[in-house]
N, C-alpha and C positions, 0 to 999 in steps of 0.2 A: 589463334589469339584472341581471335572475335567470340569464340565458345567461352572464353574465358575469363574477358570483359564483359558479357552478359552476366554471369555468373556471378562475379564479384558483384555488379548492381543489384542482382537481386540478393546478394547478401550484407550491403547497407542497409536496402530498404527495409528489409528485414530487420537489421537490428535499430535503425532510427524508429521505427513505429511500435517496436514494444523498447524503445528508452535502455539501449544496452549500449554496452561500448564499443566504440567502432573501430580502433584501434587494433582490437584483438581480432577481426578481421584478415586475416592473412592467408595464402597461401604457404606461408614457410609455418604458420602455428601448427604443432603438433598434433593440435585437440579439434584441427579446422580439417588438418589432412587436404589431400591433392584430389583423392576420385569420390563418386558418389554411393561407396560401399562403406565408407564410416561414420561412425558413430554422430560426428558433430552433421552430417550431411539428414541424417534420419533424423535428425533432433527438432531443427531447423526448420524442416518438412521443405526441405530443398529436390528431394530427390523423389520422384515421383512414383508409386505405389512401390516405395520400399517399405520393409518393416518397422516398426516402430519399437524403438528400448525402450525398455521396461523402464516405470515411472522414478525410481533407484536411480536408475542410469540417469535420465534425462535428467534427474535434479545437481544429483551432482557434477556432471556435465558444462551444465547452467553457468552454475556457480564457480565452473574453470575461466569458462568464456566469455561469462561478463559479469565479473564482480559487486560493479553498479547496478545490477537490475533490480526489477521490483523482487519479492515473493513472499506474497500473504500468507501466512500459517493456519489453517485451520483450527479451530476449536470447538468441541463440544459442550454445548450447554444444558441443560435440564430448564427450563421454562414455566415458570408459576400461569402461563394464561397462553391466551395466543395471542401472536403478531400480528398485526392489520398493514396490509399491503397497500405503499404510496400509489399516490395516481399520478404517474408519469415518471420524471426524472426528475431529479429532487433539483431542488431550487439552489442549491448553493455547498457551500463544507462551512461547518464552524470547528475554528480549532479550540484545543481545550490541554488542560495539564490536569492530574490527576491530584494535585494540592498537598500530595504524600511523599516523599523520598520513594517508596516503594510499593509497587501496583504492577500484580499480575492481571488479565483479561479475566482470572478463575477470584481473585480479590475482589473486582469491580464486579462479576457478577456479583458476587455473594452480599459485596456493601449496598448493592440495588436493589437484589434480593430484599433485604432486611428493611430497606425504604418501603418495601410495601407494592415494588414496581412487579414487572413477568419479568425482570431479566437484568444484564447489561443494556443501559442506553446507549454507549456509544458502537457504530460499526465499523473503525479498526480503533488498535493500540497500539500504540511505538515506545517500544520497549527502548532504555536507555545503551543497549549493545546494538540498537537499531531491528531486532527484528520487529516485523510488522503483522501483530495477527488482528486475525478477523474476528469482532462481533458480532453484534446486529447482523444479517443478511443482506444487502446491500437496497433488496427490493422493500425492505423493512421501514415503515417508520420510527425515526429514532426516539428515544427520552433522556436529552443531554443540556436541552436551550428549551427555555418558557417560551410559545409561544412558533417556533421552531420543527416540529416533527417531520419537516416536509424534508429539512437539511440533513445532509450526509453529517454526524457526528464525530471527531480522530481528537483519539483522547494520547497525549506524551502523558511514560510515569516522569511524573519529578515535582518538586516542591520550585517553581520558576519567580516567585516572591523569594527565595532564595537562592536555591541555585541556577550554574551556566548549564544549558543543555553541552551534552559529546558533542563532538565534530562525525560519529556514526548515528547518532541519533536525528542530526540535521540532514544528514543523505541522506534514511531514510526517508524523513517525514517529506522530501525534496521530492522521490521517487513518488512517494505515495499522491504527490501534491498533484504531475505531471499525469500519472495515470490515471486522476478521477478526469482532470481534464480532458485527456485525449477522448474518455467514452462518455462524458455527459455534456463536451459541447462549451467548453470554459464557462464552468459557470461560477458567478461569486463567491469570494475566500471571507470571510468574517474573522476576527478573534471571540469568541464568546460574551465578551464584556462590550463588544461593540455592537451587541445584536438589543435592539428593543425594548426595553418591559424588562429587563436582564441588570441586578444591580451586583457588582461582582468584580473580583480584579482578575479573574480567571481569562487568559494562563497563565499572566504574572509579567511582570514589567520586566524581565529577563527573556520573555520566551521570543526566541529571532524570528517574529513574524518575516519580514520581510526577507530572510534570509531561504526561506522556506517555500514559498507564496509570489 
């Protein structure tokens, strides 16, 4: 019994640290299973010396176990120049909307290249279906807000001067916000229009800033 209690505590601690859904952690949950040979144990890192599962199986299992966990989808970009490294941690996060009803990471990258920039200026793009895509690497200076290249930039697909954000997109934004605060120590959050010397309506009057941050 004592062993099971220790295991449960480890599972809950792991879920809390990674912003996962604790109610799914259960010995009766078939995805967790009861033994250290189960795939769930290997994926969650609780089996010492256990052989890791394949990346594909790991991702599939994580989605079943933790449906609300953040998953950042990588994107390969062709940069039009050199990305410069930020010195130290980001100063905070600036939240944007794309200003268009459709905006994939690749489309935004193309727009920014057309502006004569190195490429996509945001570090993350949150689509309407809740998918979160990587833009610039987190270590790189951004190109999304005047005078704030040291800040991370997050862009939400949509025009929130006209549209309302879907619940899936809100939940994805919350997960991303928690991830960034856990990683960088609770740095401040600002809407684009709140930044000094930035005359803009972005991210729009209907952007649910208080629900996300």
